[in-house]
N, C-alpha and C positions, 0 to 999 in steps of 0.2 A: 503494500501501498503506501503510493507517496504521496509526500507534500503538496500544498498547492504549485509550490514552485519547482514541482517535478524529483526534489531530493527526497531521501530516505529520512524518514523519523530517527530519532536518537533512541537509541536502547532504555528502557526505562523502568524502574525494580517497583512493583507492587506487593503490596501484603493481600489476600484475598482468604475467606474462608469458604469453605468447600463444602459444600451439603453433603451426607452419606453418597448417593447414587452417582454424584458427582467423582467423590474419593474414590468409589468404586471402579469408576469408569477409566480414570486416569492409572490405578494400579494394573487393571486388567490390559490397557495398550501398553504400558511401560512392560508389562511381561511378554505378552504377543509380539512387541514390535522392535525388543532390545534399546529403544529410545528411552531417555532420561524424563525424570516428570515435568521439566521445563519446556523440553523441545516437543514432549506430549502435548501440552498445554497451549504453547505457542502455536502449533499444526493445527489447534483445535477453533482459537481464536481466528486467524486468518480464513479457516474453512467456513467459520461461521459468517466474516466479512465478506468473504467471496457469496453466499449464500444470500444473506441479505440485501446485498448489493442487487443480485439477479430479480430477487422476488420485488424490490422498486421499482425494475423494470418492467414487471408483469408475467414475468417467466416462472415454471414451475420444476420442481423435481420430479423424477420419476427413477424409480428401480425397476430394471428388467430381468428377472429370474431367468433361466436356464431353460424355463418351458417358455420363456417369450412375453409371460404376462407381464404388464406392468403396476407399476404401484404410486402413487401419486403420494408423495412426503409430505407431508403438512408440518410444520418448525413454528413450534408456540415460544 
């Protein structure tokens, strides 16, 4: 995500309290991917920003299974 001038924003440190389901999701992703917690959370925030930008453009997220059936994803 670039700033208004096209420059990358500087790194920032945040202190957040995650709800239990988020803690579990982070732990599972760390185990599954081999990434550290900071990288998992950084990727999650970037994916959320990407999806939110597309939602504002009127686009939808669809998942397609091996059987070719599509499922619309609603992010709340």
